[in-house]
ZAMARGU-4260 file (C-alpha; in steps of 0.2 Angstrom, whole numbers, plus 5000, padded with zeros to 4 digits):
<rodrens>
0) 5000/5000/4999 | 5006/5017/4996 | 5009/5029/5011 | 5002/5046/5010 | 5019/5054/5005
5) 5021/5041/4990 | 5003/5044/4986 | 5006/5062/4985 | 5020/5059/4973 | 5009/5047/4963
10) 4995/5060/4961 | 5007/5073/4954 | 5016/5060/4942 | 4999/5055/4936 | 4993/5072/4933
15) 5009/5076/4922 | 5007/5060/4913 | 4989/5065/4908 | 4996/5081/4900 | 5011/5072/4892
20) 4999/5061/4882 | 4990/5077/4876 | 5008/5085/4871 | 5008/5079/4853 | 4990/5085/4848
25) 4986/5101/4840 | 4972/5112/4846 | 4960/5106/4834 | 4962/5089/4840 | 4957/5092/4857
30) 4937/5096/4853 | 4933/5081/4840 | 4920/5068/4845 | 4918/5058/4830 | 4906/5044/4839
35) 4898/5044/4855 | 4910/5031/4863 | 4925/5043/4860 | 4926/5059/4870 | 4937/5074/4865
40) 4954/5075/4873 | 4949/5091/4881 | 4935/5083/4890 | 4945/5070/4898 | 4957/5084/4904
45) 4943/5093/4912 | 4933/5078/4918 | 4949/5070/4928 | 4951/5087/4935 | 4933/5089/4941
50) 4933/5072/4949 | 4947/5078/4962 | 4938/5095/4964 | 4920/5088/4967 | 4925/5072/4978
55) 4940/5079/4987 | 4943/5097/4987 | 4924/5103/4990 | 4924/5090/5005 | 4941/5091/5012
60) 4949/5107/5010 | 4942/5121/5021 | 4936/5138/5012 | 4940/5129/4994 | 4932/5140/4980
65) 4927/5133/4963 | 4937/5137/4948 | 4920/5139/4939 | 4903/5136/4944 | 4899/5128/4926
70) 4912/5115/4926 | 4903/5102/4936 | 4889/5103/4922 | 4902/5102/4908 | 4914/5089/4915
75) 4902/5076/4925 | 4901/5060/4917 | 4888/5049/4923 | 4886/5053/4941 | 4867/5056/4943
80) 4869/5059/4963 | 4880/5074/4958 | 4868/5084/4948 | 4865/5088/4928 | 4877/5087/4915
85) 4881/5089/4896 | 4874/5073/4887 | 4888/5061/4883 | 4885/5063/4863 | 4886/5082/4865
90) 4904/5084/4872 | 4911/5087/4855 | 4900/5102/4853 | 4909/5111/4868 | 4920/5123/4858
95) 4921/5133/4875 | 4929/5132/4888 | 4944/5134/4878 | 4958/5121/4878 | 4969/5134/4888
100) 4955/5138/4900 | 4955/5119/4904 | 4973/5118/4906 | 4972/5132/4919 | 4959/5123/4927
105) 4971/5109/4930 | 4984/5120/4937 | 4971/5127/4950 | 4965/5111/4955 | 4983/5104/4957
110) 4989/5119/4967 | 4974/5116/4979 | 4977/5097/4978 | 4996/5100/4983 | 4991/5111/4998
115) 4978/5098/5004 | 4991/5084/5002 | 5005/5094/5012 | 4994/5089/5027 | 4997/5074/5036
120) 4984/5060/5028 | 4981/5044/5038 | 4981/5028/5026 | 4964/5024/5033 | 4955/5039/5031
125) 4940/5042/5018 | 4951/5055/5010 | 4966/5043/5007 | 4954/5031/4999 | 4946/5044/4988
130) 4964/5050/4983 | 4969/5032/4977 | 4953/5030/4968 | 4954/5047/4961 | 4972/5043/4954
135) 4967/5027/4946 | 4951/5035/4939 | 4964/5046/4930 | 4975/5032/4924 | 4959/5024/4916
140) 4956/5041/4907 | 4974/5040/4901 | 4970/5024/4892 | 4954/5032/4885 | 4964/5047/4879
145) 4976/5036/4868 | 4963/5026/4861 | 4950/5041/4859 | 4965/5051/4851 | 4969/5035/4839
150) 4950/5035/4834 | 4950/5054/4830 | 4966/5053/4820 | 4962/5036/4812 | 4946/5042/4805
155) 4955/5057/4798 | 4957/5053/4779 | 4975/5060/4780 | 4979/5046/4793 | 4990/5059/4802
160) 5004/5053/4815 | 5002/5054/4832 | 5019/5049/4840 | 5034/5039/4831 | 5037/5033/4849
165) 5021/5024/4853 | 5024/5006/4850 | 5007/4997/4849 | 5012/4981/4842 | 5024/4972/4853
170) 5028/4954/4847 | 5027/4939/4857 | 5044/4929/4855 | 5037/4912/4863 | 5032/4897/4852
175) 5014/4891/4853 | 5010/4880/4866 | 4995/4875/4877 | 4993/4876/4897 | 4983/4862/4904
180) 4974/4866/4920 | 4966/4852/4929 | 4950/4852/4936 | 4946/4859/4953 | 4940/4872/4965
185) 4950/4888/4964 | 4950/4905/4972 | 4945/4920/4962 | 4946/4939/4967 | 4957/4952/4975
190) 4966/4949/4992 | 4978/4960/5000 | 4980/4978/5005 | 4985/4986/4989 | 4973/4995/4979
195) 4958/4988/4968 | 4941/4991/4963 | 4926/4985/4972 | 4920/4974/4958 | 4937/4963/4961
200) 4931/4962/4979 | 4923/4945/4987 | 4937/4932/4986 | 4927/4917/4982 | 4929/4899/4976
205) 4924/4893/4959 | 4924/4875/4951 | 4934/4873/4935 | 4933/4858/4923 | 4950/4854/4915
210) 4954/4865/4900 | 4969/4870/4890 | 4973/4889/4886 | 4985/4896/4874 | 5001/4904/4878
215) 5000/4917/4865 | 4987/4929/4859 | 4980/4927/4842 | 4990/4936/4828 | 4986/4946/4814
220) 4991/4932/4802 | 4978/4920/4811 | 4965/4933/4810 | 4970/4937/4792 | 4965/4919/4787
225) 4949/4920/4795 | 4946/4936/4785 | 4952/4930/4769 | 4942/4913/4770 | 4926/4921/4773
230) 4924/4922/4790 | 4914/4938/4790 | 4902/4930/4778 | 4897/4914/4787 | 4882/4916/4798
235) 4885/4901/4806 | 4901/4907/4816 | 4891/4922/4825 | 4879/4926/4838 | 4863/4933/4830
240) 4866/4950/4837 | 4885/4947/4830 | 4878/4944/4814 | 4866/4958/4813 | 4881/4970/4818
245) 4892/4964/4805 | 4879/4967/4792 | 4872/4983/4798 | 4889/4991/4799 | 4897/4982/4783
250) 4911/4975/4795 | 4924/4965/4785 | 4939/4966/4795 | 4946/4973/4812 | 4945/4992/4815
255) 4959/5002/4807 | 4962/4988/4794 | 4962/4995/4775 | 4965/4985/4760 | 4976/4996/4748
260) 4979/4990/4731 | 4976/4972/4737 | 4987/4974/4752 | 4981/4975/4770 | 4987/4991/4780
265) 4984/4995/4798 | 4981/5013/4805 | 4993/5014/4821 | 4997/5029/4830 | 5013/5031/4820
270) 5002/5033/4804 | 4997/5020/4790 | 5008/5007/4786 | 5007/4988/4780 | 4999/4977/4793
275) 5012/4969/4804 | 5007/4950/4802 | 5017/4945/4818 | 5008/4957/4830 | 4994/4951/4840
280) 4977/4956/4833 | 4970/4971/4839 | 4953/4982/4839 | 4941/4967/4838 | 4924/4966/4846
285) 4918/4951/4856 | 4907/4947/4842 | 4922/4944/4831 | 4932/4935/4845 | 4918/4923/4847
290) 4916/4920/4829 | 4935/4917/4826 | 4935/4906/4841 | 4920/4896/4833 | 4930/4895/4816
295) 4945/4887/4824 | 4934/4875/4834 | 4938/4882/4850 | 4931/4896/4862 | 4936/4910/4873
300) 4941/4907/4891 | 4930/4913/4905 | 4937/4927/4916 | 4939/4913/4930 | 4950/4902/4919
305) 4960/4917/4913 | 4963/4922/4931 | 4969/4905/4937 | 4980/4902/4921 | 4988/4919/4918
310) 5004/4914/4927 | 5008/4903/4913 | 5009/4916/4900 | 5013/4935/4897 | 4999/4947/4896
315) 4997/4965/4895 | 4998/4971/4877 | 4979/4968/4872 | 4964/4967/4883 | 4957/4950/4881
320) 4939/4946/4879 | 4932/4932/4889 | 4916/4922/4888 | 4910/4930/4905 | 4896/4942/4908
325) 4900/4956/4919 | 4892/4951/4935 | 4895/4955/4953 | 4905/4943/4965 | 4896/4935/4980
330) 4893/4948/4993 | 4895/4962/4982 | 4890/4979/4990 | 4890/4996/4981 | 4898/5010/4990
335) 4887/5024/4998 | 4886/5040/4989 | 4891/5045/4972 | 4905/5033/4972 | 4893/5019/4973
340) 4889/5023/4954 | 4908/5019/4949 | 4906/5001/4944 | 4890/4992/4950 | 4877/5001/4940
345) 4886/4994/4923 | 4884/4977/4928 | 4872/4972/4913 | 4874/4967/4895 | 4893/4969/4895
350) 4908/4957/4894 | 4923/4956/4905 | 4940/4958/4898 | 4955/4954/4907 | 4974/4958/4905
355) 4979/4976/4900 | 4985/4984/4884 | 4999/4995/4877 | 4989/5010/4882 | 4987/5004/4900
360) 4997/5015/4911 | 5010/5008/4923 | 5005/5003/4941 | 4987/5002/4936 | 4982/4984/4930
365) 4984/4968/4939 | 4977/4949/4938 | 4961/4952/4946 | 4957/4968/4936 | 4940/4966/4928
370) 4939/4978/4913 | 4921/4978/4904 | 4914/4984/4888 | 4899/4981/4877 | 4901/4967/4864
375) 4901/4977/4849 | 4914/4989/4854 | 4932/4988/4846 | 4941/5006/4848 | 4950/4999/4863
380) 4966/4988/4860 | 4956/4972/4862 | 4961/4955/4856 | 4960/4936/4861 | 4967/4921/4868
385) 4960/4904/4864 | 4954/4890/4876 | 4948/4873/4873
</rodrens>
């Protein structure tokens, strides 16, 4: 567990990391919202700042004065108990406040947070726990920033470069192998005193049948075979909802794949280039992951199988779709107040993903981390690992 002093350093480093992610952007990039799932970078900068102002400074710093009384309406995301907010789909209409004013807001809140952090904060206090959540909340938005920026630039017909230094296609050098996990009763969930989200709590036992799981993620080469052998044209491989999604959206390949002069290319944050065949496939929906597994005569692992088996393989370059619905663990209870809205109310119609991705910040993910998205979404660095 972090001490109050190290958490203060963690806070300042996290705040700087967010601005470092935005450093390559032009001012015009900060306001764009191509689809409802993608928020403008400017909004992320403001929302993560509002979180500290709303839940910490207003409650714990005496005589704190709001930077701008309109910002709670602009930068609240989904907290019904906190008040009204801009509709999510309208975030891209906010030409004001300006980018500079949002950065001024960050400086103002950081200055007051430093004043608060200079006080002696006990690790067991509500303030300390809120601070930890706030830091990891911002880390979640750092990943969203990177993937939202990629969607904004990747849907620009000029395919602009974000950064030559961002490596999103690390290769797995190990040879293909299958790990056998014997049947038995296993414990699932987070234990210990280090930070985790409430959806990881409630350590409990599950029974698993014997299964095998791949030590490697599915690669672009392997997924390309599915594409070229008509995988997107075979209704028998897809869930009914997935088949409707394919046809209604004319899906023929993973997000960011482009066939140019007979060759497959992929948009990355370095720009458009030929598809790296050895890299793990990315930006696929749960529907696509399921259909590919069907095509191979295999399946996706459950989140419980993944958690038990993860010690046998490297993970962290792709969020891995699992066959598990996002549900509460036994004994799960939502927190009181606004933070009770953080995870619990989203436990419906979503699939669990495990691991992490090239966009996940340091010191954020862990083997028990439960990410979750609707099955059609694929703008994150999502991939798959097979089980049988």
